C-alpha positions in Angstrom: -40.3 28.6 -13.8 -42.9 26.8 -11.8 -44.5 27.6 -8.4 -44.2 24.8 -5.9 -44.5 23.9 -2.2 -42.4 21.4 -0.5 -44.1 18.7 1.6 -42.6 16.3 4.1 -44.3 13.2 5.4 -42.0 12.6 8.4 -40.2 14.9 10.8 -37.0 14.3 8.8 -36.7 12.9 5.4 -37.0 13.8 1.7 -39.1 16.9 0.8 -41.4 16.4 -2.2 -42.7 19.1 -4.5 -46.4 19.7 -5.2 -48.3 22.4 -6.9 -50.0 24.8 -4.4 -53.0 25.0 -6.8 -53.4 28.7 -6.2 -53.2 28.5 -2.4 -50.8 30.5 -0.2 -49.3 28.1 2.3 -46.9 28.5 5.2 -44.3 26.2 6.7 -45.9 23.9 9.3 -49.3 23.7 7.7 -50.8 20.2 7.2 -52.0 19.4 3.7 -53.6 16.4 2.0 -51.9 15.2 -1.1 -52.0 12.2 -3.4 -48.8 10.1 -3.6 -47.8 6.8 -5.0 -48.9 5.2 -1.8 -52.3 6.8 -1.9 -53.8 9.8 -0.2 -51.4 11.1 2.5 -51.3 14.0 5.0 -48.0 15.9 5.1 -46.5 19.0 6.5 -45.4 22.0 4.4 -41.6 22.3 4.7 -41.2 24.8 1.9 -43.7 27.6 1.4 -44.7 28.9 -2.1 -41.7 29.6 -4.3 -40.7 29.5 -7.9 -38.1 26.9 -9.1 -36.6 26.1 -12.4 -38.5 23.5 -14.5 -35.6 21.1 -14.6 -35.8 20.7 -10.8 -39.2 19.2 -10.8 -40.7 15.9 -12.1 -43.6 16.7 -14.4 -46.5 16.5 -14.1 -46.5 18.2 -10.7 -49.4 16.9 -8.6 -51.6 19.6 -6.9 -52.4 19.5 -3.2 -56.0 18.2 -2.6 -56.7 20.5 0.3 -55.4 22.1 3.4 -56.0 19.6 6.3 -59.3 20.1 8.1 -60.3 19.4 11.7 -61.6 16.1 10.5 -58.3 15.3 8.8 -56.3 16.1 12.0 -58.7 13.9 14.0 -58.0 11.1 11.5 -54.2 11.6 12.1 -54.7 11.2 15.9 -56.9 8.1 15.4 -54.2 6.6 13.1 -51.6 7.2 15.8 -53.7 5.4 18.3 -54.2 2.5 15.8 -50.4 2.4 15.2 -49.7 1.9 18.9 -52.2 -0.9 19.1 -50.9 -2.5 15.8 -47.3 -2.4 17.2 -48.4 -4.3 20.3 -50.3 -6.9 18.3 -47.4 -7.4 15.8 -44.9 -7.9 18.6 -47.1 -10.7 20.1 -47.4 -12.3 16.6 -43.6 -12.2 16.1 -43.1 -13.9 19.4 -45.7 -16.5 18.6 -44.1 -17.3 15.3 -40.6 -17.3 16.9 -39.1 -15.0 14.3 -35.7 -13.4 14.9 -36.7 -9.9 14.0 -37.0 -6.6 15.9 -40.1 -4.5 15.2 -39.1 -0.8 14.9 -42.2 1.1 13.9 -45.7 0.8 12.5 -47.3 3.3 10.0 -50.9 3.5 8.8 -51.4 5.2 5.5 -53.7 8.2 5.9 -56.6 6.5 4.1 -56.1 3.2 6.1 -55.6 1.2 2.9 -52.3 -0.2 4.1 -50.3 -0.8 7.3 -46.5 -0.8 7.1 -44.4 -2.6 9.7 -40.7 -1.7 9.8 -38.3 -4.2 11.3 -34.6 -5.0 11.5 -33.1 -8.5 11.4 -29.6 -10.0 10.9 -30.5 -11.8 7.7 -33.5 -12.7 5.5 -36.7 -13.6 7.3 -39.5 -15.7 6.1 -42.5 -13.7 7.3 -45.2 -15.0 5.0 -47.2 -16.7 7.8 -46.8 -13.5 9.9 -48.3 -11.4 7.1 -51.3 -13.8 6.8 -51.8 -13.7 10.5 -51.7 -9.9 10.6 -54.0 -9.6 7.5 -56.5 -11.7 9.3 -56.5 -9.3 12.3 -56.5 -6.0 10.5 -58.4 -6.8 7.4 -56.3 -4.5 5.2 -53.2 -4.6 3.1 -50.1 -5.5 5.1 -46.5 -4.7 4.2 -43.4 -5.8 6.2 -40.4 -3.7 5.3 -36.9 -4.7 6.5 -34.7 -1.6 7.2 -31.0 -1.1 8.1 -29.6 0.0 11.4 -29.1 3.6 10.2 -32.9 3.8 9.3 -33.7 2.4 12.7 -31.7 5.1 14.5 -33.4 7.7 12.3 -36.9 6.5 13.3 -36.2 6.0 17.0 -34.0 9.0 17.6 -31.7 9.5 20.5 -28.6 11.5 21.6 -25.2 11.1 20.0 -21.8 11.2 21.8 -21.8 15.0 21.2 -24.8 15.3 23.5 -27.1 16.5 20.7 -30.0 14.6 19.0 -29.0 12.3 16.2 -28.4 14.3 13.0 -30.4 11.7 11.0 -33.5 12.1 13.2 -33.3 15.9 13.4 -32.3 17.5 10.1 -30.6 15.1 7.6 -33.0 14.4 4.7 -30.8 11.6 3.2 -27.9 9.5 4.3 -24.6 10.6 2.8 -21.9 8.1 2.0 -19.3 8.0 4.8 -16.0 6.1 4.6 -13.0 5.2 6.8 -10.9 7.4 4.4 -12.7 10.4 5.9 -11.7 9.5 9.4 -8.1 9.0 8.4 -7.9 12.2 6.5 -9.3 14.1 9.4 -6.7 12.7 11.8 -9.2 10.8 13.9 -8.6 7.7 16.0 -9.5 4.6 13.9 -10.8 2.9 17.0 -14.3 1.8 15.9 -15.9 2.9 19.2 -14.5 6.4 18.7 -15.9 7.0 15.2 -19.1 5.0 15.2 -22.5 6.3 16.0 -25.2 4.6 18.2 -26.3 2.7 15.1 -22.9 1.0 14.9 -21.9 2.6 11.6 -19.6 5.5 10.9 -20.8 8.8 12.2 -22.6 10.9 9.6 -20.8 14.1 10.8 -17.6 12.8 9.3 -19.0 14.1 6.0 -19.5 17.7 7.2 -15.9 19.0 7.0 -14.5 16.5 4.5 -14.3 19.0 1.6 -12.2 21.4 3.7 -9.9 18.6 4.8 -9.5 17.3 1.3 -8.4 20.8 0.2 -5.9 21.1 3.1 -4.5 17.6 2.5 -3.5 18.7 -1.1 -1.2 21.4 0.3 0.0 20.0 3.6 2.9 17.4 3.9 1.9 14.2 5.6 3.8 12.7 8.5 6.8 10.8 7.1 7.1 13.1 4.1 10.5 14.2 3.1 10.6 18.0 2.7 13.0 20.8 1.9 13.1 23.5 4.6 15.0 26.8 4.8 17.4 25.0 7.1 17.9 21.9 4.9 16.2 18.6 4.2 14.2 16.7 6.8 11.2 14.5 7.6 7.8 15.6 8.8 7.1 14.1 12.2 3.9 16.0 13.0 1.5 18.3 11.2 -1.6 20.3 11.9 -3.9 20.4 8.9 -6.0 23.4 10.1 -3.1 25.7 11.1 -0.5 24.4 8.7 2.0 24.0 11.5 4.7 21.3 10.9 7.4 19.7 13.0 10.4 18.6 10.9 13.3 16.4 12.0 16.3 17.8 10.0 18.7 15.3 8.5 21.6 17.5 9.6 20.4 17.4 13.2 19.0 13.9 13.8 19.4 14.0 17.6 18.0 17.5 18.1 14.4 18.4 18.7 12.3 18.9 15.6 12.1 22.4 14.1 8.8 24.3 13.7 7.7 25.4 10.2 4.6 26.3 8.3 3.5 24.5 5.2 4.2 27.6 3.2 7.9 27.4 4.1 8.6 23.9 2.9 8.7 22.0 -0.4 7.6 18.3 -0.6 10.4 16.1 -2.0 8.8 12.6 -1.4 5.5 11.5 -0.1 5.4 8.8 2.7 4.5 5.2 1.9 1.2 3.9 3.4 1.0 0.7 5.3 -1.9 -1.0 7.1 -2.8 -4.5 8.3 -5.4 -6.4 6.4 -7.4 -7.5 9.4 -7.6 -3.9 10.8 -8.7 -2.7 7.3 -11.4 -5.4 7.1 -12.8 -4.5 10.6 -12.9 -0.8 9.8 -14.6 -1.3 6.4 -17.4 -3.2 8.1 -18.4 0.1 9.7 -19.1 1.6 6.3 -22.1 -0.7 5.4 
């Protein structure tokens, strides 16, 4: 077992383990640590605790110090510089007539590098832009192209549920989301209904997927041929959560469907699945 603290460098995102170096730290404290990018200031997201050795990557780097008043002043100064760098970069992008959208600017804590995050439809030749920016800021410049999901995570906003984006409030990593999840949860396959503000499938489709997968294994699908206490029939409607079924009996084709529970029927034949190629292609594009 090893004692660790968890440090996060953004409001949301991955939490990295460091050695507390004998210090007792609380969640929310600012600490100075050494990372692959250099010296950085992060926020304690996990206070002192013991974890198994196989959960850490050795050697575990110790924190350098708890952030001082001078360090916090440096953070504020970096934030001011980032706003100014954002304005200058936008002017340079317009001057070079590049089809790219600047999303965010980040100074490393020690000012050894400035990172410019942007989105674009395709590959962008920004070599001249980098030279121009390096001439202005006299430090290392890195332009990093990000996807629309990362853009939503950085900018934040409100989802169709009325709450802040999951990605910008608590999700540390993006989980794979697929059209199959929307189908299995009985949602409309209209892209505008199942897409987030970023234009990709909503992350929340992942939350209840395990429960739906379990229920799908024991619930007959619409179109399935089943044996009921009243004879053979076809499922015309089903509710995964309650297990309620409506079955059109073969012996009473003109009557209203009978109500059953999935516990009361036996599946004889699963329904065949059909779908248009064009519709499938359009929906798959939302998964990227």
